[in-house]
Each structure stands twice: as C-alpha cells, then as structure tokens.
N, C-alpha and C positions, 0 to 999 in steps of 0.2 A: 666698183669691184665686181668681178664675175667669177663663178666657179670654174675650175679647170677640169673636173671629172665629168662623166656622162650624166650623172644625176643633177637635177636642178634646172632642167631645160623647161622654160615656161613659154606657152603659147598665149598671146594676148589677143583677145577678141574685143575689138573696139579701138578707135583712135581719136577720141574726143579729148576734152579738156582734162578730165580726170585721168584718162589713160596716159596723158602727157607727163603727169607727175607720178604715176604708178611706176613707170619704167625706171627712173633713177632710184626709187625706193626699193624696188625688187633687186636691183643690182647692188645696192648698199647692203642688202641682207645676204649677198652671196649667191643670188640666183641669176641665171643667164636667160635673158629674153631673146629667144632664138627665132621667133616667128610672130607675125601680126596679121590679123584678118579683120574684116568688118562686113557689113551687109553688101550684097551684090549691088553694083552700080555706084558705090562710093568713089569719089574722086580724090580722097585725102590719104588713102592708106599708103600709097607709094611714097609720098612726101614725108609721111610720118616715119616710115621705115628708114628712109634716107637720113632724116634728122637724128634718129636714135641708133643708127647703125645696126639695124635688125636685118639678118640675112634672108630669112624666108618670108615671102609676102604672098598672101592668099586674097584673091579678089572676092571671095565669099567664105564666110565662117564655116559653112558646111564642108568645104574643101579641107580646111584645117582639121576638123574633127575626123574626116576620113583618113587623115594622115596622122592619127593619134599616136602611133608608135614613135614618132619623132619628138614627143613631148612627155615630160614627167608630171606636169600640172598645167592648169589653165587659169587665166584671170579673165573674168567676164566683166567688161566695162562698157556695157551698152545701155542705151536708153530703155526705160522700163517697158515701152511698147514692144520691144523685141526680146528682152531678157528671158521671159519664161520659155519661149521657143528654144533659145540657145541652151538653157539649163536642161530642158527635157531631153534634148539631144545629147548633151555632154555628160549628164550624171551617170547614165548606164555604162560609160566607158571606164568608170572606176578610178579615174585620175583625181587627185585633189583639186578642188576648185575654190578660188576666192572670187566672189561675185559682188559687184557694186550694189549699193542701195540707192533708191528703193528697188526691191526685186520685182515687184508687181504692183499694179495700181489698186487692186481690190482683194478682199478676203477669198472670193470664189477662186481666183487664179492661184492664190497661195495654197488653197486646199488641194488643187491639182498637183502642185509641186510636192507638197508634203506626202501625197499618196505614193510617191516614188521613193525608192531607197535614196537617202540623201546624207548619209554619214560622212561623205567625202566633201561636203560643202561648208564653207564659212562665209559670213557676210561682212562687208566692209564698213561696219560701224566703228570707225577708227578711234573715236573718243574713249572707248573702253580701254584703250591701251595707254591713255594719258596717266602719268604718275599722279596728277592731281585727282583724277577720278578714282583711281584705285585707293588713294588715301581716304577719300570720302567713304568708299565702301568699307574700308577697315574701321573707320570711325563708327559707322553704323553697326557693324557686327560686334563691336566691342562693348555695346551698351544696350539699354532698353529701347523700346519703340520711340520714334521721334515724330515731331510735327515738322513737316517739310514744306517748302515753297519753291515751285518751279515757275520761272518767268521766261516766256519766249515771245519776243517782239517780232513776229514773223512778217514777211513781205508779201502777203497775199494781195494781189491787185483786184480788189472787189469791184465788179462792174456795177454801173448804175442801172442797168437793165436786167430783167429777170434772166437767169441762166439755168434752165431745167436740167441741163447736162451736168452741172456742178463742176465743169472743167476749170473754172476760175480757181477752185480749191486745190488744183494739182500742185501748186507751189508749196502748199502746206505739207503735202505728203513727201516732197523731195527736199525740203529745206532743213535748216538747223532746228526747226520746230520738231519735226519727226525724229531727228537725231537726238534732241534733248529728251524726248520721250524714251528712246532706247537707253540713253545714258542713265536716266532716272530709274528705269526698270532694272538696269544692271546694279545700281547702288542699293535700291530699296527691295527689289524683288518684283514678282508679278503684281500688277496694279489692277484693282477693280474700280470701275467708275461708279461712284455713288450718286452724284448729282452734277448737272451741267446747266448753265444758263448762257444763252447766246444773245448778242446784240446784232440786229440786222438793219439794213438800210431799207428805204421804202420799196425797193424791188424784191425784198425778201432774202437777199444774199447776206451771209454772215460777215460781220466786220470786226468782231471780237468775241471772246468767250471766257468764262471762268468756270472752274469745275473743282469738285472735291473727289479725291480718290483715296483708296486705302489698300493695305496689304494684309495677308493672312497673319503676319507677325504682330499687327496692331498699329503700324505706322499710318499716319494721316498725311495726305499731300494736298496742298492748295495749288492749283494750276491757274495761271493767268496768261492768256494768249492775247496780247494787245497789239493788233495789227499796226505796223509801221509807226510805233511809238519810239521816241528817242530814249530808249533804255537798253541795257545790256542783257544778254542771256545769263541766267543765274540759277543755281540750285542751292538752297539753304537747308541745313538740318539743325533742328533745335531740340535740346532736351535739357533737363535740369543741370546747370553748371557747365554746359558745353554747347558750343555753336560752331558748325562747320560751314564755310561758304565756298562755293565754286563760283567766283565772280571776277572774271568770266570763267568759263569751264576749264581754261588752261591753268588756273591758279587756285589752289586750295589753301584757305586760311582757317586755322582752328583757334577759337577763342575759349579761354577757360576761366576768366574772371573779369571783373569790372574795376576800373580805376575811377575814383571819385575825385574830381578836381574842384576844389572849393572856390567860391566867388573871390574875385579880386577887384581892386579899384578900376582896373581897365576893363574887366568883363564881369559884371556883378551878377552872374548866373552860375549856379552849381551845375557841373557837367558830369555825365556818366559815360565813360569811355571804355568800350570793350577792349580787353588786353589780349593781343595775339600770343598764343603759346608757340605756334610754329607756322611756317608757310612752306608749301610744296608747289613748285612750278615745273614747267617743262625744262629739260636739259638735254645735253648731248645730241644724239642723232635727231631728236624731235625739233631741235632748233636749226638743223641743217636740211632736213627733208620735211615734207608735209607731215605734221604731227600724227603719230599713230600708224603711218603707212609702213614704216620699216618693221614695227612690231607685228603688223598683220602679215608682212612678207616673211618674217621669221616663223610665224605660226604655220604658214603655207609650207615653208621649207621643212619644218619638223614633220608635217604630214607626208611629204615626199619621202622622208627617211623612215616612215612607218610608225611614227609616234602620234599620239593624239594631240590636237591643238590645245592651247591653254584653256582652262575652264572659263575664262572671261571672254574668249572669242565668241562673237555672235553666230548663231546658227539660223537655219531657215525658220525654225519655230519662233525665234526672237523677231525676225523680220515680219512674220505673219501677225504676231502679237501687236507690233507697232502699227501696222496697217489697220488692224481691228480697232485699236484705240483711236486712231485718226477718224475712222468712220463713226465711231460712237460719239466722239467729242464734237465733230463738226456737223453731224447729221447728213453728211454727203458721202455717197458711195460712188466712186469713179468707175466708169466703164472702161473696157479695154479699147485701145486704139488699134489702128491698122498696123500690124507688125512690120509691114514693108516700108513704113514711113519713119522708123526710128532713125535718129540722125547722128548717133555717136559711132 
C-alpha cells in the first residue's frame, strides 16, 4: 500500500539486505518510497530500484540530499562506516529520519552526531515495537524493582591471534547482542555497569563475559554473553510472586504462581511448575513483515505529519548509550573505518 497524496514521500539511502525489507514495511505503513540512493560506485542501486519499482535513482546519496524537496523523510540504511557522514549531511535538512543501527562504531563519533540538532532522528531498534517487549516494560513499571537476567549468545568470531584493533568485536556491536542491550534499556531504564568479568583466549581476545548492572530505580541485571553457545536470547524479570520472561524476545510469558505436582508411582519426585498467567506474542502485521519495522515506519509517518514519535522509539541518545555499554562491557573500542568502503 502507498499513499496517494504528496506527503509521505520517502528517500531510501542504502540498498542492502535491511533496506530490502524496509521497503515493504514502509509501504505497509502507507509511505511511498519514491527514491533510492547509495554510495558512489555501487553497482546494486539500479537493480534494487527495478525490483522494488522505485522511480528515482541516485548514484550518490549526496545527489539525493541535494534534491531534498522531492522527499518528506529519509531512511538511512547504510553500513556504520558511512552512516555518520550521511546523518551529518541529512540532519540539517530538517526532514524526519529513520536510521539503521548501529549508527556509529564508537562513542567519539556518537558525540559528534549528538552535538548537532537531532530531534528529527529515530533509530531502528525495532524490538522496542514488539508487543512482547512492551508487555515486559508494563510489568516492570507496575511493580517494585526486579532482579533481571539477560542472556545473549552472540556470534563473535574470536580470532586465535592477537587483534590490537579489536575489529573482531565488530559483530558484537551490530548483532542481536547490542539489540538486546537496547531492549533491556528500554524495559529497565538506563543501565549502570557495576562489574564485569571477561574470559579470554591465549591471544587475549574476549571469548565470553558476565556482568552486573543496575538502574537508578534499584533494579539489578545479570548479563551473560556466551559466545556461540547453543542457547536462546532471553530477558527475565523476577520479583516476589511474579516472573516475566522474554524467551525469545518475540514472546512474553508472565508467571504468577507455582503448581506443586506430587510424586506418583511413575515419577516419584515432587515437581514445582511455574504457572503462566498470560502470554503475549507477535501478531498481525509483525507476522507479515519483519517484526517492528511497520511500527517504526508508522512512527516516521507521524513525524512527517508533524507529530512526535512514540516515546518508545529509540533516539540517537539511546544508540550512543548502547555503544558506550558495548565498549565498557567488552573493553574494546572500535575505530572508524574508511567511509568510502561501506557496502550497503
């Protein structure tokens, strides 16, 4: 579905894997993707435009920004090597912007972005729009502080040789691990790192870590990053008489009591079974499109109409906080790469 009036014209910067699923989600939200661009020298942008029936094609994103009057909003779906340059050029135009995560590789670059006016920018941490995640946030706000546990079995390819650049940790910054940190910040609030212990291989590269974090409200979070372990991503909130599980993040299960199953001849062991009070899962459009993407597109559409985005939409401050947490947890600060090499 596309809009039929002049408002809602989106310019897409980037034509990689994520951009490929952004287009149908934007259209499902009633927005019209009327132009696409990418970095100079890309060979993919024309094929992308043909596939998605996009009329305007720019061989360089700078050309698109120079034609800003043709658009009501921009979606930036570039690799983080080039995203900061795109944002620094696009933000002064005053158009609403939805930018893909991660926005930048390090805190220093985030500070440069935050130094510019950026009220027109939301960041694509799409899991904030899940019904399950919003249920977990409501559960937290309805009660006293919790003891929480976040597990992220990330896919960091730890090298056997020393890597002073730390680039092997890049996947941590861009994977569901970082997304899980943002999701947890959304549910619990700002996180303070209290302690961290890392496991390293003989070359000194990190292979796993465990950490304790807390919030100003008094919540306590135990974080386990177990590299390439056969387990699922999960966030669990525990308080007296109540337990909420995001396991996986797409499903929230709330438990409010225990069922005691007495021993039997067939199974002579007493069992204590948590009883679910309710379960909240994805539904509707999130089962038809990439979950959360239509919600983000609707937030962008509301900004085009002059409204503020929903309070749960991520902002540049949230992206900066996640990157700072990644740096503190891993002990690795990534450098900027050559912007001309970004490949989305």
